C-alpha atoms as one frame of an Amber mdcrd trajectory, in Angstrom:
protein
 -23.206  -3.744 -90.959 -20.415  -6.240 -90.418 -18.013  -3.472 -89.490 -20.484
  -2.059 -86.979 -20.923  -5.486 -85.450 -17.167  -5.962 -85.187 -16.721  -2.597
 -83.522 -19.431  -3.414 -81.019 -17.513  -6.527 -80.096 -14.114  -4.829 -79.871
 -15.129  -1.786 -77.814 -15.823  -3.702 -74.557 -12.560  -5.598 -75.007 -10.625
  -2.357 -75.534 -11.973  -0.558 -72.451 -12.167  -3.323 -69.858  -8.362  -3.538
 -69.143  -8.272   0.153 -68.229 -11.140  -0.254 -65.823  -9.483  -3.240 -64.226
  -6.236  -1.283 -63.868  -8.057   1.608 -62.170  -9.730  -0.783 -59.725  -6.401
  -2.450 -58.936  -4.809   0.971 -58.297  -7.575   1.962 -55.927  -7.245  -1.274
 -53.993  -3.479  -0.788 -53.749  -3.962   2.740 -52.435  -6.435   1.515 -49.848
  -4.078  -1.238 -48.717  -1.227   1.252 -48.466  -3.339   3.573 -46.325  -4.348
   0.691 -44.091  -0.705  -0.309 -43.704   0.251   3.278 -42.813  -2.467   3.546
 -40.177  -1.436   0.198 -38.708   2.183   1.321 -38.585   1.233   4.599 -36.894
  -0.877   2.775 -34.343   1.922   0.326 -33.585   4.360   3.222 -33.131   1.979
   4.915 -30.725   1.575   1.676 -28.790   5.354   1.294 -28.595   5.675   4.842
 -27.277   3.014   4.178 -24.648   4.750   0.961 -23.590   8.142   2.663 -23.320
   6.586   5.520 -21.379   4.947   3.106 -18.933   8.233   1.259 -18.514  10.119
   4.496 -17.886   7.553   5.664 -15.350   7.700   2.377 -13.494  11.499   2.536
 -13.463  11.396   6.107 -12.199   8.960   5.103  -9.465  11.268   2.269  -8.452
  14.160   4.709  -8.335  12.192   7.008  -6.065  11.366   4.117  -3.744  15.063
   3.199  -3.507  15.916   6.287  -1.471  14.240   5.149   1.800  15.880   1.734
   1.370  19.287   3.407   1.117  18.702   5.373   4.316  17.599   2.249   6.178
  20.649   0.326   4.947  22.823   3.202   6.125  21.345   2.999   9.627  21.889
  -0.764   9.636  25.523  -0.339   8.604  26.134   2.190  11.371  24.687  -0.225
  13.913  26.940  -3.032  12.705  30.018  -0.809  12.895  29.267   0.164  16.491
  28.688  -3.479  17.376  31.962  -4.463  15.702  33.800  -1.754  17.632  32.486
  -3.109  20.949  33.413  -6.673  20.022  36.882  -5.565  18.922  37.470  -3.757
  22.202  36.473  -6.946  24.051  38.574  -9.089  21.650  35.631 -11.342  20.774
  37.053 -12.855  17.622  34.170 -15.138  16.557  31.448 -12.579  17.193  33.481
  -9.854  15.512  34.103 -12.050  12.460  30.370 -12.713  12.056  29.541  -9.047
  12.488  32.194  -7.977   9.989  30.840 -10.411   7.403  27.384  -8.896   7.831
  28.885  -5.414   7.578  30.616  -6.212   4.284  27.344  -7.403   2.758  25.526
  -4.321   4.022  28.210  -2.028   2.599  27.956  -3.806  -0.757  24.225  -3.106
  -0.796  24.896   0.536   0.065  27.395   0.918  -2.772  24.894  -0.521  -5.242
  22.089   1.643  -3.833  23.664   5.072  -4.119  21.992   7.399  -6.640  25.202
   7.534  -8.658  25.367   3.732  -8.885  21.713   3.483  -9.902  22.195   6.177
 -12.537  25.210   4.289 -13.850  23.294   1.004 -14.020  20.485   2.568 -16.066
  22.920   4.303 -18.409  24.936   1.130 -18.950  21.708  -0.509 -20.098  20.960
   2.524 -22.262  24.315   2.168 -24.007  23.537  -1.471 -24.765  20.236  -0.461
 -26.393  21.923   2.409 -28.238  24.496   0.057 -29.716  21.638  -2.213 -30.841
  19.741   0.732 -32.362  16.792   0.390 -30.000  16.151   4.055 -29.214  12.869
   3.410 -27.423  14.426   1.149 -24.784  17.416   3.478 -24.486  15.053   6.382
 -23.863  13.279   4.390 -21.143  16.575   3.726 -19.384  17.612   7.386 -19.644
  14.314   8.443 -18.094  14.823   5.912 -15.309  18.279   7.383 -14.695  16.699
  10.836 -14.515  14.284   9.511 -11.913  17.240   8.335  -9.832  18.916  11.733
 -10.267  15.873  13.652  -9.015  16.128  14.037  -5.247  15.082  17.494  -4.023
  15.131  16.482  -0.363  18.829  15.497  -0.277  20.543  17.102  -3.289  24.027
  16.629  -1.809  23.590  12.874  -2.141  22.940  12.993  -5.901  25.366  14.025
  -8.661  24.267  17.066 -10.645  23.401  15.334 -13.939  19.650  15.889 -14.275
  19.973  18.568 -16.964  22.267  16.390 -19.057  19.909  13.446 -18.763  17.062
  15.639 -19.988  19.226  16.615 -22.986  19.872  12.944 -23.715  16.158  12.199
 -23.518  15.365  15.011 -25.961  18.066  13.774 -28.329  16.598  10.275 -28.278
  13.104  11.581 -28.924  14.504  13.428 -31.952  16.265  10.290 -33.184  19.761
  11.701 -32.583  21.518   8.618 -31.244  25.009  10.105 -31.642  24.276  13.075
 -29.388  22.533  10.860 -26.836  25.569   8.561 -26.736  27.875  11.517 -26.126
  25.745  12.879 -23.290  25.396   9.449 -21.701  29.172   8.988 -21.667  29.577
  12.411 -20.052  27.098  11.532 -17.317  28.878   8.234 -16.701  32.083  10.193
 -16.162  30.378  12.330 -13.522  28.922   9.348 -11.687  32.401   7.840 -11.432
  33.464  10.912  -9.419  30.619  10.687  -6.901  31.850  11.329  -3.342  29.231
   9.170  -1.632  29.989   6.105  -3.729  33.739   6.551  -3.279  33.351   6.873
   0.514  31.306   3.699   0.660  33.814   1.867  -1.523  36.599   2.887   0.847
  34.481   1.689   3.767  33.931  -1.614   1.992  37.664  -2.057   1.388  38.337
  -1.183   5.030  35.891  -3.879   6.134  37.759  -6.374   3.953  40.964  -5.304
   5.684  39.223  -5.744   9.031  38.699  -9.396   8.153  42.460  -9.758   7.776
  42.963  -8.010  11.123  40.581 -10.490  12.726  42.489 -13.455  11.323  45.763
 -12.100  12.712  44.053 -10.846  15.883  45.442  -7.344  15.429  42.942  -5.734
  17.787  44.304  -2.155  17.814  44.288  -2.096  14.019  40.738  -3.457  14.003
  39.574  -0.731  16.377  41.153   1.912  14.127  39.481   0.368  11.085  36.058
   0.450  12.705  36.608   4.100  13.623  37.515   4.893  10.014  34.402   3.137
   8.702  32.263   4.994  11.226  33.654   8.345  10.074  32.974   7.511   6.425
  29.389   6.509   7.185  28.896   9.719   9.143  29.969  11.728   6.085  27.499
   9.805   3.916  24.739  10.281   6.476  25.369  14.019   6.475  24.813  14.149
   2.697  21.701  11.972   2.963  20.016  14.203   5.503  17.072  16.166   4.046
  17.708  19.863   3.709  14.936  22.057   5.110  13.252  24.223   2.502  12.008
  26.738   5.073  14.983  29.061   4.635  13.817  30.296   1.238  10.394  31.481
   2.428  12.101  33.149   5.395  14.309  35.241   3.127  11.637  36.043   0.589
   8.926  36.654   3.162   9.411  40.395   3.634   6.289  40.596   5.754   8.493
  39.910   8.758  10.572  42.956   7.841   7.708  45.389   7.439   9.865  48.516
   7.730  11.635  47.568   4.522   8.491  47.293   2.407   6.747  50.647   3.180
   9.559  52.843   1.810   9.296  51.020  -1.541   5.717  52.246  -2.021   4.900
  55.873  -1.395   1.237  55.726  -0.418   1.383  52.920   2.136   4.430  54.566
   3.729   2.257  57.342   5.156   0.191  55.005   7.347   3.151  53.483   9.185
   4.657  56.975   9.558   1.507  58.158  11.316   1.478  55.137  13.566   5.094
  55.736  14.475   4.299  59.363  15.302   1.350  58.285  17.394   3.661  55.977
  19.259   6.334  58.698  19.527   4.699  61.093  22.097   6.778  59.701  24.931
   9.851  60.839  23.019   9.050  64.471  22.558  12.031  65.272  20.353  10.641
  63.675  17.256   7.282  65.502  17.317   8.634  69.070  17.287  11.144  68.154
  14.621   8.343  66.929  12.430   6.416  70.163  13.020   9.322  72.557  12.409
  10.273  70.882   9.135   6.952  71.577   7.370   6.805  75.101   8.890  10.200
  76.002   7.530   9.625  74.391   4.175   6.820  76.381   2.571   4.663  78.539
   4.865   7.056  81.260   6.226   8.491  82.278   2.827   5.024  82.759   1.373
   3.587  84.822   4.295   6.622  87.039   4.940   6.584  88.939   1.610   2.825
  89.470   1.883   3.104  91.082   5.332   6.054  93.420   4.679   4.538  95.464
   1.819   1.278  95.912   3.722   2.900  97.721   6.723   4.661 100.619   4.865
   1.577 101.417   2.789  -0.714 102.103   5.844   0.969 105.370   7.056
């Protein structure tokens, strides 16, 4: 009886630690699941935030194009005003106008699509070096927004495909490939013709300030002419290209005679209409009649008539 009593006391003690361990394991699993869900939710929130930031940057890049065109018009006006003042040798007025022109040209250089792409990619490289792929991806998408300009493609360097590759690489976590593509795009933006023309115009305006100090009026007039020519080249690239040429070439409805020969059945209707319109020219109608008569009917009737005549006598 004593042994039974001892066993009854020991059994609860022997089994309770295992139960406690199982409860602790379940709680740990639940906490781990909660931590995983919280981490996934925070990652999704970070992706949404980066996407919103990239979209806002892209929208700002799209809005920058009208500002660039307006600054270009303002710069052209200042150059023409400076040319008039130089021809009249108005040194104080010309100096004030040239100072305004230099500031306007600086804004134009910073506002070119190539410069805006470069600015976003420089920021992306900073985030890539820090290991922040989300912010780097946002800057790459903003650069792609600056590179997308279907109305004036000659104004923008052709880097949109490479920027899309960099964005895909960042989404896949491949920072090395994204860094390589970003450096390649930066090399292309450094060769942009619009930015280089505006930089030359800016340097020419700085030289015009020296001409004003020395009162070298013929040199100043030549400098204003050079700046005007550079701005005209930039304006030519910034002009929107009409997209009506593509529908004109593809729209074969205007060239209706080319489409009927491609399809056999519809070709008969325009042929009949042309014959109905052809009666004033009488040469085409008999030609059309003699061709079917010589094609099939005479050979079939001639052999049938010749054997019938010798058999009658």
